[in-house]
C-alpha positions, -999 to +999 in steps of 0.1 A: +295-796+035+286-777+004+270-744+001+234-748+004+213-741-031+180-736-016+161-703-015+143-690+014+123-661+021+127-641+058+103-645+088+111-623+116+081-627+137+068-595+156+093-595+188+123-590+164+116-560+141+097-546+173+115-547+204+154-559+190+161-548+154+198-557+163+190-592+155+173-588+123+205-564+115+228-597+125+209-623+103+204-606+076+245-598+080+253-632+088+233-645+060+241-617+029+269-606+008+290-602+034+284-638+051+271-670+036+255-658+010+221-670+014+193-669-020+173-653+009+142-624+005+117-603+019+082-607+020+060-583+033+025-599+034+039-623+065+019-613+095+023-635+132+033-663+127+006-667+148+022-670+186+015-707+197+014-701+234-018-679+230-040-686+196-027-727+194-043-724+230-073-706+229-086-704+193-071-734+169-094-726+137-082-689+137-046-700+144-040-727+116-060-698+091-035-675+101-007-697+101-016-715+067-017-680+049+020-677+058+025-710+045+011-704+012+031-669+008+064-691+006+045-720-012+040-691-041+072-683-043+083-718-040+110-705-012+112-724+023+107-702+050+139-692+075+126-684+108+150-667+138+122-678+167+118-710+185+077-700+184+074-688+149+092-725+140+069-740+164+033-723+150+044-728+111+056-760+117+028-773+135+005-758+105+022-782+080+011-813+100-025-798+104-027-794+066-013-828+056-051-831+070-073-833+039-104-820+061-084-794+074-063-780+042-104-779+027-116-766+056-089-737+058-087-735+020-123-721+017-119-694+040-087-686+021-105-688-015-122-658-007-089-638-007-078-655-033-052-682-019-050-717-015-028-744+004-017-770-018+023-780-005+052-780-029+046-796-060+078-822-060+070-848-088+045-861-111+034-902-107+013-909-140-012-882-139-010-874-105+011-841-089+027-853-056+033-823-030+054-817+000+049-796+029+060-763+029+095-763+046+102-746+081+138-739+089+151-725+118+182-706+115+204-728+137+189-759+120+202-742+084+237-728+099+248-764+113+229-788+088+235-769+057+266-746+061+282-769+087+308-760+118+338-758+094+322-731+076+315-711+105+350-715+115+360-705+080+343-674+084+351-665+122+376-634+114+374-624+156+374-658+175+358-649+206+383-670+223+380-651+262+345-654+264+324-678+287+286-683+270+253-699+287+230-712+263+197-710+269+174-734+238+141-729+247+112-751+250+093-748+213+128-752+200+134-788+217+098-798+210+085-777+180+059-802+174+043-838+183+062-853+155+090-830+145+127-822+162+157-816+144+181-826+179+182-848+206+154-828+235+173-841+262+210-830+253+209-806+221+245-792+212+236-771+181+238-737+196+265-751+219+281-760+188+284-724+172+295-711+202+324-728+199+328-722+164+329-687+171+360-695+193+339-691+227+336-711+251+301-731+259+294-731+306+280-758+314+253-747+345+221-764+367+191-770+348+204-756+321+167-771+304+148-753+320+121-727+306+132-689+307+103-683+326+079-668+302+061-701+281+028-713+284+019-675+284+028-674+319+047-638+310+011-624+297-008-639+329+016-642+358+042-619+351+056-620+388+061-656+384+077-659+352+104-631+364+112-654+397+118-683+373+136-661+352+159-645+381+167-685+396+182-698+361+202-662+358+219-666+397+223-707+384+242-689+351+258-662+373+279-693+395+285-710+362+307-676+356+288-669+324+298-635+308+268-634+281+236-657+275+227-668+238+196-681+228+179-690+193+146-675+204+142-635+208+110-640+229+131-661+257+158-632+249+131-604+261+125-626+290+160-630+302+167-592+294+131-580+308+131-600+341+166-590+344+160-554+341+160-547+387+199-557+381+210-530+363+250-538+375+242-580+379+222-585+352+239-609+327+238-596+288+214-619+267+221-622+234+208-641+196+232-669+185+234-646+151+243-612+171+270-636+186+282-651+154+281-618+138+306-606+160+328-635+156+325-629+117+338-591+127+310-568+122+310-534+142+295-544+174+274-509+172+254-525+147+240-550+165+216-528+185+226-536+219+213-503+231+178-513+228+184-539+253+176-532+295+206-550+305+240-532+294+260-552+270+294-532+280+312-556+304+304-583+275+318-559+248+346-550+270+360-584+272+361-585+232+400-579+224+403-552+199+369-533+211 
């Protein structure tokens, strides 16, 4: 595949900057000059996406308004949004679909006008005297890597193949079903993260109920934490049976749930990381840069297996 010419704004969301800064470092490194050299920059004005499991479920008007403001920031920059979180993907992508309804867009814009902003979408062409607009594009890091750069490019960037590492991939609910109308791979048989893992030289292991929720979805973690943790530990037991050295996901909230639920398993916990962290390791980054010391479950056993570390 050819190197993409599109430009992007990073959208890291809430969990990464506040809980797992190592993920942010990995994403910046992989997409930066040491990696794929993407045309991507920050927006200091982004807010929470807002989180779909809470805002969308309880107050759709507030949810849509906050999400729309984020979309306007990308729209005015003529850039796509690059997110590394499943929840942020679902929230922002769902908002672009709501805003295609004229009544929803008008209602939102009446409020946005109070802060000097307006959502229109991105102009793409002119037909006579009429300008044609498209929704602001929202891209997931995984989709961008696989569809825009391609697995061959990921392999070429792999300087330290993870040949002896067995990985259990967790996709997460919002990744598989981001909206009622959009998806970017088969939700019943997803392969993109598995293929990134393989391109990095590691082995993706199959395990029972691999597409099950991490345990935290639908606000369960916020309201019934014991149930959330029980669901997580059940999934971890199946992953352990498969002989995985680590869990890899594209969602920081799923990562947070796996990491927190295993706190009581100090000796038997399975290290969990974002796919960008795994990719950065394969590309030769110093592991100390990836913030594994901020994780509850130690990554020492995993790192010891990496040849040369």
